[in-house]
Biopython code that builds the backbone (N, CA, C, O; Angstrom):
import numpy as np
from Bio.PDB.StructureBuilder import StructureBuilder

atoms = [
    (1, "MET", "N", (-22.680, 17.279, -53.375)),
    (1, "MET", "CA", (-21.921, 18.641, -53.011)),
    (1, "MET", "C", (-22.648, 19.712, -52.375)),
    (1, "MET", "O", (-23.830, 19.959, -52.613)),
    (2, "SER", "N", (-21.925, 20.338, -51.567)),
    (2, "SER", "CA", (-22.687, 21.566, -50.778)),
    (2, "SER", "C", (-21.712, 22.776, -51.053)),
    (2, "SER", "O", (-20.514, 22.760, -51.332)),
    (3, "ILE", "N", (-22.684, 23.949, -50.870)),
    (3, "ILE", "CA", (-21.949, 25.189, -50.838)),
    (3, "ILE", "C", (-21.376, 25.598, -49.576)),
    (3, "ILE", "O", (-22.126, 25.531, -48.602)),
    (4, "PRO", "N", (-20.142, 26.026, -49.394)),
    (4, "PRO", "CA", (-19.513, 26.476, -48.069)),
    (4, "PRO", "C", (-20.565, 27.661, -47.824)),
    (4, "PRO", "O", (-21.083, 28.367, -48.689)),
    (5, "GLU", "N", (-20.777, 27.712, -46.267)),
    (5, "GLU", "CA", (-21.726, 28.331, -45.843)),
    (5, "GLU", "C", (-21.419, 29.862, -45.929)),
    (5, "GLU", "O", (-22.373, 30.640, -45.966)),
    (6, "PRO", "N", (-19.972, 30.394, -45.968)),
    (6, "PRO", "CA", (-19.676, 31.863, -46.114)),
    (6, "PRO", "C", (-20.207, 32.189, -47.510)),
    (6, "PRO", "O", (-20.877, 33.212, -47.650)),
    (7, "LEU", "N", (-19.944, 31.358, -48.596)),
    (7, "LEU", "CA", (-20.279, 31.700, -50.042)),
    (7, "LEU", "C", (-21.692, 31.666, -50.033)),
    (7, "LEU", "O", (-22.209, 32.563, -50.699)),
    (8, "ALA", "N", (-22.483, 30.862, -49.451)),
    (8, "ALA", "CA", (-24.013, 30.809, -49.576)),
    (8, "ALA", "C", (-24.578, 32.078, -48.906)),
    (8, "ALA", "O", (-25.534, 32.713, -49.352)),
    (9, "ALA", "N", (-23.953, 32.350, -47.896)),
    (9, "ALA", "CA", (-24.357, 33.646, -47.226)),
    (9, "ALA", "C", (-24.240, 35.034, -48.281)),
    (9, "ALA", "O", (-25.096, 35.918, -48.306)),
    (10, "GLN", "N", (-23.219, 35.023, -48.985)),
    (10, "GLN", "CA", (-22.841, 35.934, -49.792)),
    (10, "GLN", "C", (-23.593, 35.881, -51.003)),
    (10, "GLN", "O", (-23.757, 36.931, -51.624)),
    (11, "CYS", "N", (-24.046, 34.873, -51.404)),
    (11, "CYS", "CA", (-24.968, 34.511, -52.667)),
    (11, "CYS", "C", (-26.307, 34.945, -52.463)),
    (11, "CYS", "O", (-26.922, 35.487, -53.381)),
    (12, "ILE", "N", (-26.867, 34.738, -51.237)),
    (12, "ILE", "CA", (-28.316, 34.979, -51.035)),
    (12, "ILE", "C", (-28.416, 36.345, -50.251)),
    (12, "ILE", "O", (-28.100, 36.495, -49.071)),
    (13, "VAL", "N", (-28.852, 37.207, -51.003)),
    (13, "VAL", "CA", (-29.006, 38.478, -50.278)),
    (13, "VAL", "C", (-30.261, 39.158, -50.796)),
    (13, "VAL", "O", (-30.687, 39.066, -51.947)),
    (14, "PRO", "N", (-30.807, 39.865, -49.783)),
    (14, "PRO", "CA", (-32.307, 40.638, -50.068)),
    (14, "PRO", "C", (-32.261, 41.574, -51.276)),
    (14, "PRO", "O", (-31.220, 42.220, -51.400)),
    (15, "VAL", "N", (-33.066, 41.720, -52.037)),
    (15, "VAL", "CA", (-32.974, 42.368, -53.105)),
    (15, "VAL", "C", (-34.370, 43.273, -53.007)),
    (15, "VAL", "O", (-35.485, 42.772, -52.866)),
    (16, "TRP", "N", (-34.101, 44.695, -53.110)),
    (16, "TRP", "CA", (-35.069, 45.546, -53.132)),
    (16, "TRP", "C", (-35.291, 46.185, -54.462)),
    (16, "TRP", "O", (-34.454, 46.982, -54.887)),
    (17, "VAL", "N", (-36.466, 45.864, -55.216)),
    (17, "VAL", "CA", (-36.584, 46.572, -56.557)),
    (17, "VAL", "C", (-37.696, 47.693, -56.465)),
    (17, "VAL", "O", (-38.624, 47.765, -55.659)),
    (18, "SER", "N", (-37.385, 48.493, -57.428)),
    (18, "SER", "CA", (-38.229, 49.813, -57.373)),
    (18, "SER", "C", (-39.556, 49.483, -58.379)),
    (18, "SER", "O", (-40.658, 49.941, -58.079)),
    (19, "THR", "N", (-39.392, 48.764, -59.432)),
    (19, "THR", "CA", (-40.333, 48.326, -60.437)),
    (19, "THR", "C", (-40.526, 46.951, -60.499)),
    (19, "THR", "O", (-39.620, 46.205, -60.128)),
    (20, "ILE", "N", (-41.676, 46.469, -60.956)),
    (20, "ILE", "CA", (-41.994, 44.987, -61.296)),
    (20, "ILE", "C", (-42.720, 44.995, -62.638)),
    (20, "ILE", "O", (-43.806, 45.557, -62.779)),
    (21, "VAL", "N", (-42.189, 44.460, -63.459)),
    (21, "VAL", "CA", (-43.156, 44.286, -64.804)),
    (21, "VAL", "C", (-43.881, 42.935, -64.851)),
    (21, "VAL", "O", (-43.220, 41.901, -64.953)),
    (22, "ALA", "N", (-45.116, 42.912, -64.784)),
    (22, "ALA", "CA", (-45.882, 41.736, -64.822)),
    (22, "ALA", "C", (-46.333, 41.573, -66.364)),
    (22, "ALA", "O", (-47.084, 42.317, -66.995)),
    (23, "LEU", "N", (-45.576, 40.226, -66.868)),
    (23, "LEU", "CA", (-45.793, 39.905, -68.358)),
    (23, "LEU", "C", (-47.090, 38.952, -68.573)),
    (23, "LEU", "O", (-46.988, 37.727, -68.642)),
    (24, "GLY", "N", (-48.201, 39.582, -68.661)),
    (24, "GLY", "CA", (-49.422, 38.929, -68.936)),
    (24, "GLY", "C", (-50.383, 38.828, -67.753)),
    (24, "GLY", "O", (-50.003, 39.234, -66.655)),
    (25, "ALA", "N", (-51.653, 38.290, -67.914)),
    (25, "ALA", "CA", (-52.435, 38.248, -66.901)),
    (25, "ALA", "C", (-52.275, 37.323, -65.729)),
    (25, "ALA", "O", (-52.797, 37.491, -64.626)),
    (26, "THR", "N", (-51.436, 36.252, -66.115)),
    (26, "THR", "CA", (-51.101, 35.194, -65.039)),
    (26, "THR", "C", (-50.329, 35.763, -63.985)),
    (26, "THR", "O", (-50.620, 35.663, -62.794)),
    (27, "ALA", "N", (-49.018, 36.557, -64.594)),
    (27, "ALA", "CA", (-48.224, 37.086, -63.576)),
    (27, "ALA", "C", (-49.075, 38.443, -62.825)),
    (27, "ALA", "O", (-48.909, 38.753, -61.646)),
    (28, "ALA", "N", (-49.796, 38.998, -63.563)),
    (28, "ALA", "CA", (-50.748, 40.144, -62.775)),
    (28, "ALA", "C", (-51.443, 39.617, -61.852)),
    (28, "ALA", "O", (-51.449, 40.244, -60.792)),
    (29, "ARG", "N", (-52.143, 38.496, -61.903)),
    (29, "ARG", "CA", (-52.795, 37.934, -61.048)),
    (29, "ARG", "C", (-52.164, 37.334, -59.694)),
    (29, "ARG", "O", (-52.657, 37.382, -58.567)),
    (30, "SER", "N", (-51.080, 36.821, -60.051)),
    (30, "SER", "CA", (-50.200, 36.440, -58.915)),
    (30, "SER", "C", (-49.652, 37.535, -58.241)),
    (30, "SER", "O", (-49.594, 37.490, -57.012)),
    (31, "LEU", "N", (-49.188, 38.634, -58.925)),
    (31, "LEU", "CA", (-48.908, 39.704, -57.927)),
    (31, "LEU", "C", (-49.862, 40.674, -57.161)),
    (31, "LEU", "O", (-49.555, 41.347, -56.177)),
    (32, "THR", "N", (-51.262, 40.618, -57.886)),
    (32, "THR", "CA", (-52.130, 41.383, -57.125)),
    (32, "THR", "C", (-53.249, 40.587, -56.411)),
    (32, "THR", "O", (-54.080, 41.128, -55.682)),
    (33, "GLY", "N", (-53.212, 39.375, -56.654)),
    (33, "GLY", "CA", (-54.329, 38.529, -56.078)),
    (33, "GLY", "C", (-55.630, 38.522, -56.660)),
    (33, "GLY", "O", (-56.583, 38.081, -56.018)),
    (34, "ARG", "N", (-55.762, 38.976, -57.832)),
    (34, "ARG", "CA", (-57.055, 39.319, -58.355)),
    (34, "ARG", "C", (-56.960, 39.257, -59.861)),
    (34, "ARG", "O", (-55.825, 39.383, -60.321)),
    (35, "ALA", "N", (-57.852, 39.102, -60.617)),
    (35, "ALA", "CA", (-58.061, 39.164, -62.020)),
    (35, "ALA", "C", (-57.735, 40.436, -62.631)),
    (35, "ALA", "O", (-58.402, 41.396, -62.245)),
    (36, "VAL", "N", (-56.809, 40.646, -63.541)),
    (36, "VAL", "CA", (-56.297, 42.103, -64.193)),
    (36, "VAL", "C", (-56.876, 41.903, -65.612)),
    (36, "VAL", "O", (-56.740, 40.839, -66.216)),
    (37, "ILE", "N", (-57.544, 43.003, -66.131)),
    (37, "ILE", "CA", (-57.746, 43.075, -67.632)),
    (37, "ILE", "C", (-56.466, 43.951, -68.093)),
    (37, "ILE", "O", (-56.437, 45.169, -67.922)),
    (38, "ILE", "N", (-55.523, 43.304, -68.628)),
    (38, "ILE", "CA", (-54.368, 43.917, -68.980)),
    (38, "ILE", "C", (-54.501, 45.213, -70.147)),
    (38, "ILE", "O", (-53.714, 46.158, -70.200)),
    (39, "GLY", "N", (-55.478, 45.048, -70.895)),
    (39, "GLY", "CA", (-55.783, 46.171, -71.724)),
    (39, "GLY", "C", (-56.211, 47.339, -71.272)),
    (39, "GLY", "O", (-56.191, 48.349, -71.976)),
    (40, "LYS", "N", (-56.724, 47.314, -69.816)),
    (40, "LYS", "CA", (-57.124, 48.492, -69.143)),
    (40, "LYS", "C", (-56.033, 49.068, -68.630)),
    (40, "LYS", "O", (-55.908, 50.291, -68.688)),
    (41, "VAL", "N", (-55.066, 48.255, -68.041)),
    (41, "VAL", "CA", (-54.047, 48.987, -67.114)),
    (41, "VAL", "C", (-52.415, 48.776, -67.941)),
    (41, "VAL", "O", (-51.373, 49.117, -67.380)),
    (42, "ARG", "N", (-52.440, 48.338, -68.936)),
    (42, "ARG", "CA", (-51.183, 48.130, -69.399)),
    (42, "ARG", "C", (-50.255, 49.400, -69.700)),
    (42, "ARG", "O", (-50.697, 50.379, -70.302)),
    (43, "GLY", "N", (-48.876, 49.309, -69.216)),
    (43, "GLY", "CA", (-47.952, 50.439, -69.403)),
    (43, "GLY", "C", (-48.257, 51.741, -68.435)),
    (43, "GLY", "O", (-47.642, 52.804, -68.525)),
    (44, "LYS", "N", (-49.234, 51.492, -67.566)),
    (44, "LYS", "CA", (-49.640, 52.399, -66.469)),
    (44, "LYS", "C", (-48.864, 52.136, -65.219)),
    (44, "LYS", "O", (-49.121, 51.046, -64.707)),
    (45, "PRO", "N", (-48.003, 52.849, -64.625)),
    (45, "PRO", "CA", (-47.238, 52.449, -63.404)),
    (45, "PRO", "C", (-48.191, 52.817, -62.331)),
    (45, "PRO", "O", (-48.791, 53.880, -62.171)),
    (46, "LEU", "N", (-48.215, 51.683, -61.596)),
    (46, "LEU", "CA", (-49.243, 51.761, -60.374)),
    (46, "LEU", "C", (-48.523, 51.339, -59.195)),
    (46, "LEU", "O", (-47.960, 50.252, -59.065)),
    (47, "PRO", "N", (-48.586, 52.419, -58.209)),
    (47, "PRO", "CA", (-47.754, 52.231, -57.040)),
    (47, "PRO", "C", (-48.391, 51.076, -56.051)),
    (47, "PRO", "O", (-49.580, 50.767, -56.131)),
    (48, "THR", "N", (-47.700, 50.615, -55.337)),
    (48, "THR", "CA", (-48.304, 49.499, -54.202)),
    (48, "THR", "C", (-47.995, 50.022, -52.766)),
    (48, "THR", "O", (-47.150, 50.898, -52.580)),
    (49, "ALA", "N", (-48.662, 49.491, -51.831)),
    (49, "ALA", "CA", (-48.477, 49.911, -50.534)),
    (49, "ALA", "C", (-47.060, 49.982, -49.880)),
    (49, "ALA", "O", (-46.727, 50.776, -49.000)),
    (50, "ASP", "N", (-46.326, 49.075, -50.424)),
    (50, "ASP", "CA", (-44.828, 49.004, -50.083)),
    (50, "ASP", "C", (-43.783, 49.726, -50.773)),
    (50, "ASP", "O", (-42.571, 49.619, -50.584)),
    (51, "GLY", "N", (-44.474, 50.583, -51.713)),
    (51, "GLY", "CA", (-43.462, 51.420, -52.492)),
    (51, "GLY", "C", (-43.016, 50.976, -53.846)),
    (51, "GLY", "O", (-42.380, 51.689, -54.621)),
    (52, "THR", "N", (-43.383, 49.783, -54.069)),
    (52, "THR", "CA", (-42.994, 49.189, -55.519)),
    (52, "THR", "C", (-43.856, 49.528, -56.501)),
    (52, "THR", "O", (-45.073, 49.567, -56.320)),
    (53, "THR", "N", (-43.277, 49.801, -57.626)),
    (53, "THR", "CA", (-44.217, 50.129, -58.601)),
    (53, "THR", "C", (-44.537, 48.784, -59.510)),
    (53, "THR", "O", (-43.641, 47.989, -59.793)),
    (54, "LEU", "N", (-45.813, 48.624, -59.907)),
    (54, "LEU", "CA", (-46.136, 47.609, -60.880)),
    (54, "LEU", "C", (-46.438, 48.371, -62.264)),
    (54, "LEU", "O", (-46.971, 49.473, -62.396)),
    (55, "VAL", "N", (-45.961, 47.504, -63.262)),
    (55, "VAL", "CA", (-46.406, 47.972, -64.741)),
    (55, "VAL", "C", (-46.813, 46.629, -65.304)),
    (55, "VAL", "O", (-46.128, 45.623, -65.119)),
    (56, "PHE", "N", (-47.842, 46.629, -65.933)),
    (56, "PHE", "CA", (-48.677, 45.455, -66.600)),
    (56, "PHE", "C", (-48.592, 45.564, -67.938)),
    (56, "PHE", "O", (-48.778, 46.669, -68.448)),
    (57, "THR", "N", (-48.345, 44.622, -68.604)),
    (57, "THR", "CA", (-48.103, 44.502, -70.042)),
    (57, "THR", "C", (-48.596, 42.928, -70.747)),
    (57, "THR", "O", (-48.816, 41.973, -70.002)),
    (58, "VAL", "N", (-48.697, 42.845, -71.877)),
    (58, "VAL", "CA", (-48.974, 41.380, -72.377)),
    (58, "VAL", "C", (-47.604, 40.712, -72.246)),
    (58, "VAL", "O", (-46.467, 41.182, -72.207)),
    (59, "HIS", "N", (-48.178, 39.205, -72.181)),
    (59, "HIS", "CA", (-46.996, 38.308, -72.510)),
    (59, "HIS", "C", (-46.554, 38.416, -73.666)),
    (59, "HIS", "O", (-47.364, 38.545, -74.584)),
    (60, "PRO", "N", (-45.102, 38.390, -73.943)),
    (60, "PRO", "CA", (-44.323, 38.472, -75.132)),
    (60, "PRO", "C", (-45.007, 37.502, -76.381)),
    (60, "PRO", "O", (-45.083, 37.796, -77.573)),
    (61, "SER", "N", (-45.459, 36.295, -75.728)),
    (61, "SER", "CA", (-45.746, 35.012, -76.596)),
    (61, "SER", "C", (-47.024, 35.412, -77.344)),
    (61, "SER", "O", (-47.265, 34.944, -78.457)),
    (62, "ALA", "N", (-47.937, 36.381, -76.658)),
    (62, "ALA", "CA", (-49.149, 36.734, -77.365)),
    (62, "ALA", "C", (-48.871, 37.280, -78.608)),
    (62, "ALA", "O", (-49.623, 36.917, -79.513)),
    (63, "GLN", "N", (-47.634, 38.369, -78.997)),
    (63, "GLN", "CA", (-47.293, 38.685, -80.231)),
    (63, "GLN", "C", (-47.160, 37.751, -81.240)),
    (63, "GLN", "O", (-47.357, 38.072, -82.412)),
    (64, "LEU", "N", (-46.767, 36.337, -80.831)),
    (64, "LEU", "CA", (-46.432, 35.573, -81.788)),
    (64, "LEU", "C", (-47.530, 34.770, -82.375)),
    (64, "LEU", "O", (-47.409, 34.075, -83.383)),
    (65, "ARG", "N", (-48.556, 34.908, -81.708)),
    (65, "ARG", "CA", (-49.843, 34.355, -82.163)),
    (65, "ARG", "C", (-50.720, 35.216, -83.327)),
    (65, "ARG", "O", (-51.688, 34.819, -83.975)),
    (66, "ILE", "N", (-50.051, 36.521, -83.367)),
    (66, "ILE", "CA", (-50.965, 37.482, -84.270)),
    (66, "ILE", "C", (-50.293, 37.085, -85.682)),
    (66, "ILE", "O", (-49.081, 36.961, -85.854)),
    (67, "GLU", "N", (-51.266, 36.911, -86.640)),
    (67, "GLU", "CA", (-50.799, 36.390, -88.058)),
    (67, "GLU", "C", (-50.676, 37.658, -88.804)),
    (67, "GLU", "O", (-49.710, 37.742, -89.562)),
    (68, "ASP", "N", (-51.570, 38.763, -88.712)),
    (68, "ASP", "CA", (-51.420, 39.886, -89.636)),
    (68, "ASP", "C", (-49.901, 40.753, -89.482)),
    (68, "ASP", "O", (-49.601, 41.115, -88.345)),
    (69, "ASP", "N", (-49.195, 40.997, -90.337)),
    (69, "ASP", "CA", (-48.065, 41.588, -89.925)),
    (69, "ASP", "C", (-48.286, 42.735, -89.445)),
    (69, "ASP", "O", (-47.538, 42.958, -88.493)),
    (70, "ASP", "N", (-49.141, 43.754, -89.732)),
    (70, "ASP", "CA", (-49.379, 45.041, -89.464)),
    (70, "ASP", "C", (-49.682, 45.011, -87.821)),
    (70, "ASP", "O", (-49.092, 45.678, -86.971)),
    (71, "GLU", "N", (-50.575, 44.221, -87.646)),
    (71, "GLU", "CA", (-51.203, 44.192, -86.275)),
    (71, "GLU", "C", (-50.156, 43.577, -85.334)),
    (71, "GLU", "O", (-50.172, 43.956, -84.163)),
    (72, "ARG", "N", (-49.144, 42.564, -85.770)),
    (72, "ARG", "CA", (-48.182, 41.971, -85.166)),
    (72, "ARG", "C", (-47.107, 43.298, -84.630)),
    (72, "ARG", "O", (-46.656, 43.456, -83.495)),
    (73, "HIS", "N", (-46.911, 44.062, -85.713)),
    (73, "HIS", "CA", (-45.954, 45.132, -85.610)),
    (73, "HIS", "C", (-46.489, 46.372, -84.601)),
    (73, "HIS", "O", (-45.747, 46.914, -83.782)),
    (74, "ALA", "N", (-47.531, 46.635, -84.749)),
    (74, "ALA", "CA", (-48.396, 47.373, -83.757)),
    (74, "ALA", "C", (-48.447, 46.798, -82.234)),
    (74, "ALA", "O", (-48.284, 47.476, -81.219)),
    (75, "ALA", "N", (-48.651, 45.702, -82.281)),
    (75, "ALA", "CA", (-48.529, 45.109, -80.748)),
    (75, "ALA", "C", (-47.035, 45.190, -80.327)),
    (75, "ALA", "O", (-46.765, 45.702, -79.241)),
    (76, "TYR", "N", (-46.093, 44.734, -81.096)),
    (76, "TYR", "CA", (-44.759, 45.284, -80.589)),
    (76, "TYR", "C", (-44.430, 46.258, -80.363)),
    (76, "TYR", "O", (-43.553, 46.264, -79.499)),
    (77, "ARG", "N", (-44.794, 47.496, -80.845)),
    (77, "ARG", "CA", (-44.472, 48.741, -80.611)),
    (77, "ARG", "C", (-45.431, 49.127, -79.290)),
    (77, "ARG", "O", (-45.033, 50.036, -78.561)),
    (78, "GLY", "N", (-46.547, 48.523, -79.010)),
    (78, "GLY", "CA", (-47.188, 48.689, -77.565)),
    (78, "GLY", "C", (-46.420, 48.185, -76.578)),
    (78, "GLY", "O", (-46.254, 48.844, -75.552)),
    (79, "PHE", "N", (-45.856, 46.979, -76.737)),
    (79, "PHE", "CA", (-45.063, 46.174, -75.785)),
    (79, "PHE", "C", (-43.670, 47.024, -75.463)),
    (79, "PHE", "O", (-43.184, 47.231, -74.351)),
    (80, "VAL", "N", (-43.266, 47.374, -76.508)),
    (80, "VAL", "CA", (-41.845, 48.280, -76.253)),
    (80, "VAL", "C", (-42.301, 49.640, -75.496)),
    (80, "VAL", "O", (-41.562, 50.199, -74.686)),
    (81, "ALA", "N", (-43.490, 50.080, -75.813)),
    (81, "ALA", "CA", (-43.988, 51.361, -75.033)),
    (81, "ALA", "C", (-44.024, 51.083, -73.605)),
    (81, "ALA", "O", (-43.517, 51.788, -72.732)),
    (82, "ASP", "N", (-44.781, 49.802, -73.410)),
    (82, "ASP", "CA", (-44.933, 49.556, -71.929)),
    (82, "ASP", "C", (-43.670, 49.245, -71.281)),
    (82, "ASP", "O", (-43.611, 49.497, -70.077)),
    (83, "LEU", "N", (-42.536, 48.690, -71.909)),
    (83, "LEU", "CA", (-41.525, 48.391, -71.308)),
    (83, "LEU", "C", (-40.655, 49.701, -70.756)),
    (83, "LEU", "O", (-39.968, 49.827, -69.742)),
    (84, "LYS", "N", (-40.977, 50.657, -71.878)),
    (84, "LYS", "CA", (-40.253, 52.045, -71.855)),
    (84, "LYS", "C", (-40.737, 52.923, -70.523)),
    (84, "LYS", "O", (-40.030, 53.634, -69.809)),
    (85, "ALA", "N", (-42.267, 52.630, -70.407)),
    (85, "ALA", "CA", (-42.779, 53.211, -69.311)),
    (85, "ALA", "C", (-42.591, 52.560, -68.051)),
    (85, "ALA", "O", (-42.887, 53.261, -67.084)),
    (86, "ALA", "N", (-42.080, 51.132, -67.745)),
    (86, "ALA", "CA", (-41.713, 50.725, -66.766)),
    (86, "ALA", "C", (-40.074, 51.364, -66.400)),
    (86, "ALA", "O", (-39.797, 51.876, -65.315)),
    (87, "ALA", "N", (-39.235, 51.229, -67.385)),
    (87, "ALA", "CA", (-38.035, 51.737, -67.190)),
    (87, "ALA", "C", (-37.967, 53.164, -66.824)),
    (87, "ALA", "O", (-37.005, 53.462, -66.116)),
    (88, "ALA", "N", (-38.830, 54.170, -67.171)),
    (88, "ALA", "CA", (-39.054, 55.445, -66.817)),
    (88, "ALA", "C", (-39.481, 55.290, -65.210)),
    (88, "ALA", "O", (-38.855, 55.954, -64.384)),
    (89, "ALA", "N", (-40.410, 54.525, -64.839)),
    (89, "ALA", "CA", (-40.840, 54.553, -63.624)),
    (89, "ALA", "C", (-39.592, 54.165, -62.686)),
    (89, "ALA", "O", (-39.436, 54.790, -61.636)),
    (90, "GLY", "N", (-38.757, 53.204, -63.031)),
    (90, "GLY", "CA", (-37.786, 52.871, -62.480)),
    (90, "GLY", "C", (-36.753, 53.782, -62.120)),
    (90, "GLY", "O", (-36.154, 53.819, -61.045)),
    (91, "HIS", "N", (-36.589, 54.554, -63.169)),
    (91, "HIS", "CA", (-35.493, 55.566, -63.216)),
    (91, "HIS", "C", (-35.954, 56.900, -62.353)),
    (91, "HIS", "O", (-35.241, 57.735, -61.796)),
    (92, "ALA", "N", (-37.129, 56.827, -62.421)),
    (92, "ALA", "CA", (-37.740, 58.038, -61.859)),
    (92, "ALA", "C", (-37.621, 57.675, -60.158)),
    (92, "ALA", "O", (-37.187, 58.527, -59.383)),
    (93, "ARG", "N", (-37.983, 56.550, -59.767)),
    (93, "ARG", "CA", (-37.735, 55.984, -58.454)),
    (93, "ARG", "C", (-36.086, 56.061, -58.087)),
    (93, "ARG", "O", (-35.736, 56.209, -56.916)),
    (94, "ALA", "N", (-35.363, 55.978, -58.893)),
    (94, "ALA", "CA", (-33.917, 55.896, -58.693)),
    (94, "ALA", "C", (-33.084, 57.119, -58.774)),
    (94, "ALA", "O", (-31.858, 57.229, -58.809)),
    (95, "GLY", "N", (-34.171, 58.159, -58.798)),
    (95, "GLY", "CA", (-33.574, 59.491, -58.773)),
    (95, "GLY", "C", (-33.025, 60.053, -60.309)),
    (95, "GLY", "O", (-32.287, 61.009, -60.549)),
    (96, "GLY", "N", (-33.697, 59.054, -61.273)),
    (96, "GLY", "CA", (-33.227, 59.609, -62.569)),
    (96, "GLY", "C", (-31.954, 59.036, -63.121)),
    (96, "GLY", "O", (-31.498, 59.373, -64.214)),
    (97, "LYS", "N", (-31.335, 58.055, -62.230)),
    (97, "LYS", "CA", (-30.188, 57.259, -62.748)),
    (97, "LYS", "C", (-30.499, 55.971, -63.480)),
    (97, "LYS", "O", (-31.246, 55.181, -62.904)),
    (98, "PRO", "N", (-30.088, 55.698, -64.514)),
    (98, "PRO", "CA", (-30.122, 54.268, -65.324)),
    (98, "PRO", "C", (-29.807, 53.361, -64.565)),
    (98, "PRO", "O", (-29.768, 52.200, -64.974)),
]
sb = StructureBuilder()
sb.init_structure("model")
sb.init_model(0)
sb.init_chain("A")
sb.init_seg("    ")
for serial, (resi, resn, name, xyz) in enumerate(atoms, 1):
    if name == "N":
        sb.init_residue(resn, " ", resi, " ")
    sb.init_atom(name, np.array(xyz, "f"), 0.0, 1.0, " ", f" {name:<3s}", serial, name[0])
structure = sb.get_structure()
């Protein structure tokens, strides 16, 4: 089965994003081309040459491996803070519109 050409053209459109969130070191490495120490840059919006903002954070699965409840809850709060920083960076780029 093939998709009719006009439909395919409507479905495949360029997308411009203002903010990219890298979930973990592997994602960060693939976006930057180099090793990134997540603990040093997490939650800090970093502008790129093309105007996109990168925000690095831990991979969500890392939290699942934390056995201590207090440490796991603290890690979750840090993860949420990173996502909020990414959202704020995106909203700032969009003129404050959610």
